[in-house]
Each structure stands twice: as structure tokens, then as C-alpha cells.
C-alpha positions in Angstrom: 0.0 0.0 0.0 1.3 3.4 -1.0 0.3 6.8 0.4 -0.2 8.9 -2.7 0.1 12.7 -2.4 -2.3 15.0 -4.3 -0.7 17.3 -6.8 -2.0 20.8 -6.9 -2.7 22.2 -10.3 -1.8 25.6 -11.6 -3.2 27.8 -14.3 -0.1 27.4 -16.5 -0.4 23.6 -16.3 0.8 20.7 -14.2 2.4 17.6 -15.4 1.0 14.6 -13.6 3.0 11.4 -13.8 1.0 8.2 -13.9 1.2 5.9 -10.8 0.6 2.1 -11.0 -1.8 1.1 -8.2 -0.5 -1.1 -5.5 -2.0 -4.6 -5.3 -3.0 -4.1 -1.7 -4.6 -0.7 -2.3 -3.4 2.9 -1.9 -4.3 5.8 0.3 -5.1 9.4 -0.8 -5.7 12.6 1.1 -9.1 13.9 2.1 -10.5 16.3 -0.5 -8.4 14.9 -3.3 -9.6 13.4 -6.6 -8.3 10.3 -8.3 -8.2 9.8 -12.0 -8.2 6.1 -13.0 -7.2 5.1 -16.5 -8.0 1.5 -17.3 -5.7 0.5 -20.2 -6.4 -3.2 -19.7 -8.6 -5.3 -22.0 -11.2 -5.9 -19.2 -13.3 -4.0 -16.8 -11.9 -3.3 -13.3 -13.5 -2.4 -10.0 -12.3 0.5 -7.9 -13.2 0.0 -4.3 -13.3 2.9 -1.8 -13.2 1.7 1.8 -15.9 3.1 4.0 -14.8 3.0 7.6 -17.1 2.8 10.6 -20.7 1.8 11.3 -24.1 3.3 10.6 -26.4 4.5 13.4 -27.7 0.9 13.8 -24.2 -0.5 14.4 -23.9 -2.1 10.9 -20.8 -1.8 8.9 -21.1 0.9 6.2 -20.7 -0.8 2.8 -17.7 0.0 0.7 -18.2 2.0 -2.5 -17.5 -0.2 -5.6 -17.4 1.3 -9.1 -16.6 -0.4 -12.4 -14.3 1.2 -14.9 -14.7 -0.3 -18.3 -11.8 -1.5 -20.4 -10.1 1.5 -22.1 -12.1 4.0 -20.0 -11.0 6.9 -17.7 -12.9 7.7 -14.5 -12.5 10.4 -11.9 -13.4 9.8 -8.2 -13.8 12.4 -5.4 -13.5 14.8 -3.8 -13.2 12.5 -0.9 -15.1 13.6 2.2 -13.8 13.4 5.8 -16.3 10.5 6.6 -14.5 8.3 4.0 -11.2 8.7 5.8 -9.8 6.3 8.4 -10.4 8.0 11.7 -6.9 7.4 12.9 -4.7 7.9 9.8 -7.0 10.5 8.2 -6.5 9.2 4.6 -8.9 7.4 2.2 -8.1 3.9 1.1 -8.9 2.8 -2.4 -8.1 -0.5 -4.2 -8.2 -1.4 -7.9 -9.1 -5.0 -8.7 -6.3 -5.2 -11.2 -3.1 -3.2 -11.5 -1.6 -4.2 -14.9 -2.2 -1.5 -17.5 -4.0 0.6 -14.9 -2.8 4.2 -14.0 -3.8 6.5 -11.2 -3.3 10.3 -10.9 -4.1 12.1 -7.7 -4.9 15.8 -7.8 -6.2 18.5 -5.6 -8.3 21.4 -7.0 
């Protein structure tokens, strides 16, 4: 698992290098956005861990979104309630890592 910092964009442009997702997931800052490029030949799932329980004591379900083969998707901004209460970062996992790229930005 890697802690991925968010790059801040500027009016004159910002070069954002692609990051290969870690097999065990990655963490990103609260408020950031993650751009996922699926260059593989099959759909992947991006899972955003949802910590904690609801008001009835039941575990809150994780957020799972499919990204089609060849597609680009953007996730976020990530709210405080999606962050781990201790580490204050949001965990996300891609179901495959080969030919998948992440870019983390803050607006």
C-alpha cells in the first residue's frame, strides 16, 4: 500500500505522472480526486473503503465502481467521513493493477 500525495494544479499547467496502483490498495488525502485510466482489456473495479458503522451498528458498505476497459474515470472529492479515523486518509483498491494508471490531484 502506498500513500499517494495529491498534486496541486496551476493555471499554467501541471504535469501529472501516472502511478501504478499497489496490489493491496493505496491511500489518498481527504479532499483529493483520483483519475483512474484502465488501459487493460477488461473492466476493473475501484473500491473505496468506507470505515465505521451506521447508526444501527452495521458496517457501512464500501463503494465499488466499475471502470470499463479503455475508460477513464474520476473519483472524489473524498469527504472526511470516508477517511480512516486514525490515519485521516482514504483507502482505495483497484481489482487489477496491470495497465491501470492513477493520478491524484487537488483542485
